[in-house]
ZAMARGU-4260 file (C-alpha; in steps of 0.2 Angstrom, whole numbers, plus 5000, padded with zeros to 4 digits):
<rodrens>
0) 5459/4681/4785 | 5465/4694/4801 | 5452/4703/4805 | 5458/4703/4823 | 5451/4692/4837
5) 5440/4682/4824 | 5455/4685/4812 | 5469/4678/4823 | 5459/4665/4827 | 5444/4662/4817
10) 5447/4652/4799 | 5445/4664/4786 | 5452/4670/4769 | 5464/4684/4766 | 5455/4692/4751
15) 5455/4709/4759 | 5475/4707/4761 | 5478/4699/4744 | 5495/4694/4753 | 5491/4677/4758
20) 5503/4662/4755 | 5485/4651/4754 | 5469/4659/4748 | 5460/4648/4760 | 5465/4645/4778
25) 5467/4627/4782 | 5457/4628/4797 | 5443/4629/4786 | 5443/4612/4781 | 5439/4596/4789
30) 5454/4591/4803 | 5467/4578/4796 | 5466/4561/4805 | 5481/4553/4811 | 5490/4541/4800
35) 5487/4522/4799 | 5506/4518/4795 | 5523/4528/4799 | 5525/4545/4799 | 5541/4556/4795
40) 5540/4575/4802 | 5551/4589/4796 | 5555/4602/4807 | 5562/4617/4799 | 5571/4628/4815
45) 5589/4638/4818 | 5591/4629/4834 | 5609/4620/4834 | 5611/4601/4835 | 5592/4600/4837
50) 5592/4583/4828 | 5599/4577/4846 | 5583/4581/4854 | 5574/4572/4840 | 5583/4557/4841
55) 5578/4555/4860 | 5559/4554/4853 | 5562/4545/4839 | 5572/4530/4849 | 5555/4529/4857
60) 5542/4533/4844 | 5547/4522/4828 | 5530/4525/4819 | 5533/4545/4822 | 5551/4550/4816
65) 5556/4569/4816 | 5570/4576/4807 | 5577/4592/4810 | 5582/4603/4796 | 5593/4619/4798
70) 5588/4634/4791 | 5594/4652/4794 | 5587/4662/4807 | 5570/4669/4805 | 5577/4687/4800
75) 5591/4680/4791 | 5581/4671/4778 | 5572/4658/4788 | 5555/4666/4788 | 5558/4672/4769
80) 5560/4653/4765 | 5545/4647/4775 | 5534/4660/4767 | 5539/4654/4749 | 5537/4637/4753
85) 5519/4639/4760 | 5514/4650/4744 | 5521/4635/4733 | 5512/4621/4744 | 5527/4615/4752
90) 5536/4617/4769 | 5541/4608/4784 | 5528/4601/4795 | 5535/4611/4811 | 5543/4628/4809
95) 5552/4638/4822 | 5543/4654/4823 | 5547/4668/4837 | 5531/4673/4846 | 5531/4691/4838
100) 5530/4683/4820 | 5515/4673/4823 | 5503/4686/4820 | 5512/4689/4802 | 5509/4670/4798
105) 5494/4672/4800 | 5490/4686/4788 | 5496/4672/4776 | 5486/4658/4782 | 5501/4650/4787
110) 5498/4638/4802 | 5487/4626/4808 | 5475/4630/4823 | 5480/4616/4837 | 5465/4617/4846
115) 5456/4607/4832 | 5469/4594/4838 | 5467/4593/4856 | 5478/4604/4862 | 5466/4611/4877
120) 5473/4592/4884 | 5489/4600/4886 | 5486/4619/4891 | 5488/4616/4910 | 5508/4611/4905
125) 5512/4629/4900 | 5512/4647/4908 | 5496/4657/4907 | 5506/4674/4900 | 5516/4662/4887
130) 5500/4655/4880 | 5492/4671/4879 | 5506/4674/4865 | 5500/4661/4856 | 5482/4662/4857
135) 5466/4671/4853 | 5450/4666/4861 | 5450/4645/4860 | 5463/4645/4845 | 5481/4640/4848
140) 5493/4644/4834 | 5510/4638/4841 | 5517/4629/4857 | 5527/4640/4866 | 5546/4634/4866
145) 5558/4646/4874 | 5554/4663/4882 | 5565/4676/4888 | 5561/4683/4906 | 5572/4699/4908
150) 5584/4701/4921 | 5598/4713/4925 | 5614/4707/4923 | 5630/4718/4933 | 5647/4716/4937
155) 5646/4713/4954 | 5665/4718/4958 | 5662/4737/4949 | 5647/4739/4960 | 5655/4734/4976
160) 5671/4745/4973 | 5660/4760/4969 | 5646/4757/4984 | 5632/4754/4970 | 5617/4741/4973
165) 5606/4735/4958 | 5591/4747/4955 | 5575/4740/4960 | 5564/4754/4951 | 5566/4762/4936
170) 5570/4780/4945 | 5583/4770/4954 | 5591/4766/4938 | 5592/4784/4931 | 5600/4787/4947
175) 5614/4775/4945 | 5616/4778/4926 | 5620/4796/4932 | 5631/4789/4946 | 5639/4778/4935
180) 5642/4792/4923 | 5652/4803/4935 | 5663/4787/4941 | 5676/4787/4928 | 5685/4776/4921
185) 5668/4765/4921 | 5661/4775/4908 | 5643/4771/4907 | 5631/4759/4916 | 5623/4752/4898
190) 5623/4752/4880 | 5611/4756/4870 | 5606/4749/4851 | 5597/4763/4842 | 5594/4751/4829
195) 5585/4737/4838 | 5569/4744/4847 | 5568/4726/4857 | 5571/4733/4874 | 5559/4748/4873
200) 5546/4737/4867 | 5550/4725/4883 | 5550/4739/4895 | 5533/4745/4887 | 5526/4727/4890
205) 5532/4726/4907 | 5526/4744/4911 | 5507/4736/4907 | 5505/4743/4889 | 5494/4735/4879
210) 5498/4740/4861 | 5486/4728/4851 | 5470/4723/4855 | 5460/4713/4845 | 5441/4717/4847
215) 5427/4709/4836 | 5433/4713/4818 | 5445/4726/4822 | 5462/4730/4829 | 5464/4742/4844
220) 5479/4752/4843 | 5487/4761/4857 | 5505/4766/4855 | 5504/4783/4866 | 5496/4776/4882
225) 5502/4780/4901 | 5514/4765/4900 | 5523/4768/4884 | 5523/4786/4889 | 5532/4784/4905
230) 5545/4771/4895 | 5547/4784/4882 | 5549/4798/4895 | 5563/4788/4906 | 5573/4785/4889
235) 5572/4803/4883 | 5578/4809/4901 | 5593/4795/4898 | 5597/4801/4881 | 5596/4820/4886
240) 5609/4817/4900 | 5619/4806/4889 | 5616/4790/4901 | 5620/4777/4888 | 5634/4772/4879
245) 5626/4774/4858 | 5642/4767/4851 | 5641/4750/4859 | 5627/4741/4855 | 5623/4727/4869
250) 5633/4711/4865 | 5642/4719/4851 | 5660/4715/4849 | 5665/4731/4857 | 5651/4728/4870
255) 5661/4713/4875 | 5678/4722/4876 | 5671/4737/4886 | 5662/4724/4899 | 5679/4714/4901
260) 5686/4731/4908 | 5672/4735/4918 | 5668/4752/4907 | 5649/4744/4905 | 5646/4736/4920
265) 5628/4730/4917 | 5614/4725/4904 | 5596/4723/4906 | 5592/4706/4893 | 5583/4689/4892
270) 5587/4675/4903 | 5597/4667/4887 | 5610/4680/4888 | 5618/4671/4902 | 5628/4661/4890
275) 5632/4678/4880 | 5639/4684/4897 | 5648/4670/4901 | 5658/4676/4883 | 5665/4692/4893
280) 5683/4687/4895 | 5691/4686/4911 | 5676/4689/4922 | 5671/4672/4929 | 5665/4674/4948
285) 5662/4695/4945 | 5645/4693/4939 | 5628/4692/4946 | 5611/4694/4941 | 5597/4706/4949
290) 5579/4707/4945 | 5573/4720/4931 | 5570/4737/4938 | 5550/4739/4940 | 5539/4753/4940
295) 5534/4755/4959 | 5515/4757/4958 | 5511/4749/4939 | 5515/4736/4927 | 5523/4720/4931
300) 5540/4713/4939 | 5548/4707/4921 | 5545/4707/4904 | 5552/4695/4889 | 5565/4698/4876
305) 5565/4686/4863 | 5559/4667/4863 | 5552/4656/4849 | 5536/4643/4847 | 5535/4628/4837
310) 5522/4629/4826 | 5513/4618/4813 | 5514/4624/4795 | 5497/4624/4785 | 5504/4613/4771
315) 5508/4600/4783 | 5498/4581/4782 | 5502/4577/4799 | 5497/4589/4812 | 5490/4578/4826
320) 5506/4568/4826 | 5516/4585/4825 | 5507/4590/4840 | 5511/4576/4850 | 5530/4580/4847
325) 5530/4598/4850 | 5521/4593/4868 | 5535/4581/4872 | 5548/4593/4866 | 5542/4608/4878
330) 5537/4599/4893 | 5546/4582/4895 | 5560/4583/4907 | 5573/4574/4896 | 5569/4586/4880
335) 5570/4601/4890 | 5588/4595/4898 | 5594/4591/4879 | 5587/4607/4872 | 5597/4617/4886
340) 5611/4607/4882 | 5613/4606/4864 | 5603/4619/4859 | 5606/4632/4870 | 5588/4637/4871
345) 5580/4651/4881 | 5568/4648/4898 | 5559/4633/4898 | 5540/4636/4894 | 5535/4623/4906
350) 5531/4630/4924 | 5535/4613/4932 | 5552/4610/4928 | 5566/4623/4922 | 5582/4610/4918
355) 5594/4602/4928 | 5606/4614/4925 | 5596/4628/4930 | 5593/4622/4947 | 5610/4626/4954
360) 5623/4638/4959 | 5634/4646/4945 | 5654/4649/4949 | 5652/4662/4934 | 5639/4670/4944
365) 5647/4672/4960 | 5639/4657/4964 | 5623/4663/4964 | 5606/4652/4961 | 5602/4667/4948
370) 5590/4655/4938 | 5579/4651/4954 | 5581/4667/4962 | 5578/4678/4947 | 5572/4672/4931
375) 5560/4658/4940 | 5549/4671/4948 | 5551/4683/4932 | 5543/4669/4920 | 5527/4671/4932
380) 5526/4687/4934 | 5523/4693/4913 | 5510/4705/4907 | 5496/4693/4900 | 5487/4706/4890
385) 5502/4708/4878 | 5497/4704/4859 | 5510/4705/4847 | 5507/4716/4831 | 5502/4707/4814
390) 5515/4720/4807 | 5529/4716/4816 | 5542/4722/4805 | 5535/4737/4799 | 5532/4741/4819
395) 5550/4738/4822 | 5556/4748/4807 | 5544/4763/4813 | 5551/4762/4830 | 5569/4761/4825
400) 5568/4775/4815 | 5560/4785/4829 | 5574/4782/4841 | 5587/4785/4829 | 5580/4802/4827
405) 5577/4806/4846 | 5597/4800/4848 | 5603/4813/4833 | 5594/4827/4842 | 5578/4827/4834
410) 5560/4823/4841 | 5557/4818/4859 | 5553/4800/4859 | 5537/4804/4869 | 5531/4814/4855
415) 5537/4804/4842 | 5526/4789/4846 | 5509/4800/4840 | 5518/4798/4822 | 5523/4779/4825
420) 5506/4775/4828 | 5498/4785/4814 | 5511/4776/4802 | 5507/4758/4809 | 5488/4760/4807
425) 5490/4766/4790 | 5501/4751/4786 | 5487/4739/4795 | 5472/4749/4783 | 5482/4745/4767
430) 5485/4727/4773 | 5466/4726/4775 | 5463/4725/4792 | 5451/4736/4802 | 5459/4746/4816
435) 5456/4760/4825 | 5465/4771/4839 | 5462/4767/4858 | 5459/4786/4863
</rodrens>
């Protein structure tokens, strides 16, 4: 099915790939009408205490009851379970699917096109950039559930002691990282996970990269364009000058210990990182949040790291009722507050309501109203032209290998991206996709 724009959006088959969970897309068939009697929906997700949210819906909608079914997180077995269920003709009605994995589900004809069930009536309730990541043309394959606009979390006390200020640009970030390295016993400004290219990908997104662009029956691939080169050169400089602590991956147990002593005083991550930073012992009132550093003449003010959608799996017999619930869950103030309080979701996809708790100053973060000051504008300042890869896991493997080689003293990252692009394009062709380079 997935032959780029028409593939991501149109109803088709996967005969070229031979990897589909369903031989024919459910979106080729007539829409399923609403049920005449009571409906019971299951929602497969790894959000904790999601049933509390479902129960609030259930109390108001006796004819459409929703049961939360906990599964392991996506890469910890959740996706494997979903794909196996789809292949067997089963599965839940609704599934938690991260934004970056939606194209992989479409490769297996695994999701319902929600535009066929009236999603257009609700589109205005979501941010444009969030919708762009679940849509191709007029087709919509998931409802944004939560996102992760990025910011710069930092130890305010350490910065004030050393006379530092948060960096407004990436050049200032380099200068700050150098200054921190030369100011023992602090150590390094940030840690870096050489096995997870998520931050690198998000930095490229922020810089304005468009790695994968559907164009008719083709995918245009551009992993070597100027935005990506800028980010790769920045990281190459940081690696060459030993500006990261490569042994302490962000949010690892060692990182928490170093952050607690001020040896690593900053982290650039998604808005959901606030809850994790608050786990750094003995530092209440010592942290603050600033906007993500940016490129002064190009790109966007922020990017997103992480985030999930609620999608209707292809075998569901009640997609219209499922859509009703998903829209309520992601736009109704009561539901958003319950998701924040009980499930710890990231940033709300609704531009009209971010959650009651996120409208107040935080004692932990120095009394700063950081959600309103930093993340509310960051959520609206995203790259709307970013499309996730249809082979996200394979792309991540190739990027991780390039980063590990670079940090071991091998090929510069800016040069390695040519090989990453060639590898990715070859994998896509072997999956039956039409693909060409942007250059």
